[in-house]
C-alpha positions as CSV (number, residue, x, y, z in Angstrom):
1,X,6.1,20.9,-20.3
2,X,5.9,21.1,-16.6
3,X,9.4,19.8,-16.1
4,X,10.8,22.6,-18.2
5,X,8.9,25.2,-16.2
6,X,9.5,24.7,-12.4
7,X,7.7,27.9,-11.5
8,X,4.5,26.8,-13.3
9,X,4.8,23.4,-11.7
10,X,5.1,24.9,-8.3
11,X,2.0,27.1,-8.9
12,X,-0.1,24.1,-10.1
13,X,1.1,22.0,-7.2
14,X,0.0,24.7,-4.7
15,X,-3.4,25.0,-6.4
16,X,-4.0,21.2,-6.2
17,X,-2.3,20.3,-2.9
18,X,-2.5,21.8,0.6
19,X,1.0,23.2,1.4
20,X,1.5,21.3,4.7
21,X,-1.4,18.9,5.0
22,X,0.1,17.1,1.9
23,X,-3.3,16.1,0.6
24,X,-5.3,17.2,-2.4
25,X,-7.6,20.2,-2.0
26,X,-11.3,19.7,-1.7
27,X,-12.0,20.8,-5.3
28,X,-9.6,18.1,-6.6
29,X,-11.3,15.5,-4.5
30,X,-14.8,16.5,-5.8
31,X,-14.1,17.3,-9.5
32,X,-10.9,15.4,-10.4
33,X,-11.2,12.1,-8.5
34,X,-14.1,10.7,-10.7
35,X,-11.8,10.9,-13.7
36,X,-8.6,9.5,-12.3
37,X,-9.7,6.7,-10.1
38,X,-10.1,3.5,-12.1
39,X,-12.7,1.1,-10.7
40,X,-13.6,-2.4,-11.6
41,X,-17.3,-3.5,-11.8
42,X,-18.9,-4.0,-8.4
43,X,-16.1,-2.3,-6.5
44,X,-17.0,-0.3,-3.4
45,X,-15.2,2.6,-1.8
46,X,-16.9,3.6,1.5
47,X,-17.7,7.3,2.0
48,X,-15.4,7.8,5.0
49,X,-12.3,6.3,3.4
50,X,-9.5,8.9,3.1
51,X,-8.2,8.9,-0.5
52,X,-5.2,11.2,-1.0
53,X,-5.0,10.6,-4.7
54,X,-2.7,12.6,-7.0
55,X,-3.3,12.8,-10.8
56,X,0.4,12.2,-11.5
57,X,0.2,8.6,-10.3
58,X,-2.2,5.7,-10.8
59,X,-4.9,4.4,-8.5
60,X,-7.0,1.5,-9.5
61,X,-9.1,-1.2,-7.8
62,X,-10.4,-4.3,-9.4
63,X,-13.7,-6.2,-9.7
64,X,-15.7,-6.5,-6.5
65,X,-12.9,-5.0,-4.3
66,X,-14.0,-3.2,-1.2
67,X,-12.3,-0.3,0.6
68,X,-13.8,0.2,4.1
69,X,-14.4,3.4,6.1
70,X,-11.3,5.1,7.7
71,X,-8.8,3.4,5.3
72,X,-6.0,5.8,4.2
73,X,-4.7,5.5,0.7
74,X,-1.9,7.8,-0.6
75,X,-0.4,7.5,-4.1
76,X,1.6,10.7,-3.9
77,X,5.0,8.9,-4.3
78,X,3.9,5.9,-6.4
79,X,1.0,4.0,-8.1
80,X,-1.4,2.0,-6.0
81,X,-2.8,-0.9,-7.9
82,X,-5.3,-3.2,-6.2
83,X,-6.6,-6.4,-7.9
84,X,-10.0,-8.2,-8.0
85,X,-12.0,-9.3,-5.0
86,X,-9.8,-7.7,-2.4
87,X,-10.9,-6.7,1.1
88,X,-9.3,-3.6,2.5
89,X,-10.6,-3.4,6.1
90,X,-11.2,-0.3,8.2
91,X,-8.1,1.7,9.3
92,X,-5.7,0.1,6.8
93,X,-3.0,2.4,5.5
94,X,-1.6,2.0,2.0
95,X,1.2,4.3,0.9
96,X,2.4,3.9,-2.7
97,X,4.0,2.5,-4.7
98,X,2.1,-0.6,-3.7
99,X,0.7,-3.4,-5.9
100,X,-1.8,-5.9,-4.5
101,X,-2.9,-9.0,-6.5
102,X,-6.3,-10.6,-6.5
103,X,-8.0,-12.0,-3.4
104,X,-5.9,-10.1,-0.9
105,X,-7.5,-9.5,2.5
106,X,-6.0,-6.9,4.9
107,X,-7.1,-6.8,8.5
108,X,-7.9,-3.6,10.5
109,X,-5.0,-1.3,11.3
110,X,-2.4,-3.0,9.0
111,X,0.0,-0.8,7.1
112,X,1.8,-1.4,3.8
113,X,4.2,1.2,2.5
114,X,6.3,1.6,-0.6
115,X,8.6,4.3,0.6
116,X,11.1,5.2,3.3
117,X,11.9,8.6,4.7
118,X,15.4,10.0,4.1
119,X,17.4,11.0,7.2
120,X,21.1,10.9,6.3
121,X,21.7,14.7,6.3
122,X,22.0,15.6,10.0
123,X,22.0,19.3,9.3
124,X,18.4,19.2,8.0
125,X,15.1,18.1,9.7
126,X,14.1,14.6,8.6
127,X,10.7,15.9,7.5
128,X,12.4,18.2,5.0
129,X,14.6,15.5,3.4
130,X,11.9,13.8,1.3
131,X,11.4,10.1,0.7
132,X,12.7,7.3,-1.4
133,X,10.1,5.1,-3.1
134,X,10.5,1.3,-3.5
135,X,7.5,-0.7,-4.7
136,X,6.0,-3.3,-2.3
137,X,4.2,-6.2,-4.0
138,X,1.6,-8.5,-2.5
139,X,0.8,-11.4,-4.8
140,X,-2.6,-13.2,-5.1
141,X,-4.5,-14.9,-2.3
142,X,-2.7,-13.3,0.7
143,X,-4.3,-12.8,4.1
144,X,-2.7,-10.0,6.1
145,X,-3.7,-9.9,9.8
146,X,-4.7,-6.8,11.7
147,X,-2.0,-4.3,12.9
148,X,0.7,-5.9,10.7
149,X,3.3,-3.7,9.1
150,X,4.9,-4.5,5.7
151,X,7.8,-2.2,4.9
152,X,8.9,-0.8,1.5
153,X,10.4,-2.8,-1.3
154,X,9.2,-6.3,-0.3
155,X,7.4,-9.1,-2.2
156,X,4.9,-11.2,-0.4
157,X,4.3,-14.4,-2.3
158,X,1.1,-16.2,-3.3
159,X,-1.2,-17.8,-0.7
160,X,0.6,-16.4,2.4
161,X,-0.6,-15.7,5.9
162,X,0.8,-12.7,7.7
163,X,-0.2,-13.1,11.4
164,X,-1.7,-10.2,13.2
165,X,0.8,-7.8,14.6
166,X,3.7,-9.0,12.4
167,X,6.4,-6.6,11.3
168,X,7.6,-7.9,7.9
169,X,11.1,-6.8,7.0
170,X,12.1,-9.2,4.3
171,X,10.5,-11.0,1.3
172,X,8.0,-13.8,2.1
173,X,8.1,-16.9,-0.2
174,X,4.8,-18.2,-1.5
175,X,2.7,-20.6,0.6
176,X,4.2,-19.5,3.9
177,X,2.8,-18.5,7.3
178,X,4.8,-15.8,9.1
179,X,4.5,-14.1,12.5
180,X,6.5,-11.9,14.9
181,X,8.6,-8.8,15.0
182,X,10.6,-9.2,12.9
183,X,8.3,-11.7,11.1
184,X,9.8,-15.2,10.6
185,X,8.4,-18.2,8.8
186,X,6.4,-20.6,11.0
187,X,5.1,-23.0,8.3
188,X,5.4,-23.6,4.6
189,X,3.3,-25.9,2.4
190,X,5.1,-28.9,1.1
191,X,3.7,-29.9,-2.3
192,X,5.3,-33.4,-2.0
193,X,3.7,-34.3,1.3
194,X,0.6,-32.1,0.8
195,X,1.1,-30.8,4.4
196,X,1.9,-27.5,6.1
197,X,5.3,-28.1,7.7
198,X,7.7,-26.2,9.9
199,X,10.7,-25.0,8.0
200,X,13.9,-27.0,8.3
201,X,16.5,-25.3,10.5
202,X,19.8,-24.5,8.7
């Protein structure tokens, strides 16, 4: 219905979203959020967390997951799905589309994004060119250190460590430790030797 009526869509968007602050209006946060946020049993969202949640996309958190104060979560461009028993520490920023598995812990100040800003048209300001979404996936049992950055479109495998301050620009295979800018693999678990080992140079 809305797709066939751009004018109505524009009016509804204006009523729900501040025109340049790009966040839902207060009445949406008070009256709509309780119906669109899907929460698992025992989950906690601290009062000072900033949730910029739009009804057109999904936002869900699993069993006993906690989102601390001053976290910023924005699903305007894509779903944000967070699994069970995750810890989203203070000042983390998640911009959808992002999917986190179970037992994911994210340190203070880390950022995970599922979009990139368009810039190709040099005749227009970058801020007016919109964004391109590309889902970022973090699998189960991942520890992401504080002030790390994980860019759009990546997959972080199971049981990985992302060291504090890392800038992750490519997929990370399961059972890896990465660090640096850009992040590189420091160790991987060898299931034959049962040891964490440095990767073999190629």
